[in-house]
C-alpha positions, 0 to 999 in steps of 0.5 A: 604559524600565525594566520594573522601575519600570513593574511597580512602578507597577502596582497588585497587581490589575493585576500579577495580571491581567498575570501571569494573561494572560501565563500563559494566552498561554504555555499556548495558545502551547505547546499550539498548538506541541505539539498537531500533533506529538502528533497525528502521534505518535498517528497513527503509533502507531495505524498500527504494528499494521496495518503489523506485520500487513502485514509478517507477511503479506508474510513469510508469503507471501514463500516463495510468491513466491520459489518462483514466481520460481524455478520461472518462471526454470527453466521452458523458455519456448521450447515455450510459446505467446505471451502473448495475450488469449485465453491470459489469458482461458482461464487466468482462466476455469480458475482461477475468477477471470474474474468478478473481472476489472474490466478486461482490455485491450491487445495483446502489443506494448503489454502486457496490462493486467489489473485483478482485485478482491477475490481472495485473495493465494494465488489471485492467485499461483496464477493468475500461476503457471498463466499463466507455465506456459502462456505466454511471458508475464512480469509487467511491473508489479504493484500489489497492494493489500490489503483493509482489511475482509478479511484476505488479500484483495487487489486487483491491477493487473497489466501482462503482457508477452511474454517477451523484449520 
């Protein structure tokens, strides 16, 4: 079929309606094609300031973590007691964090699981340093989540294990 002949057979009103309909369909198609990409770009742009804030916070506290790591590596664990629930509870109590603990469980063989909520990152580091200086414990794993409502406040899920296990 020859489209030119078919087009010429249409009245000017039909041609106008067909052109308008095709234009509207093209606009809708382009919108549906581009809209998800635009939303994704906007979401990423909104996330950038928060991610930059997180990066600055991590960089500001990286020296504390590095010092803690260096101090724990240099400490002599041979004269320290084994890691126990009792040692962890005593250290929590003395550091004033016992009321922030949601869960404290486990044994030395399987590790001691600790969930602390709404504490400052500095208090968490001080607690871990104090615990490390008092016992032969190591941090097996740590999941630290920052609070969106309060800067510097974190929630930590930590698994502690005895040194050498």
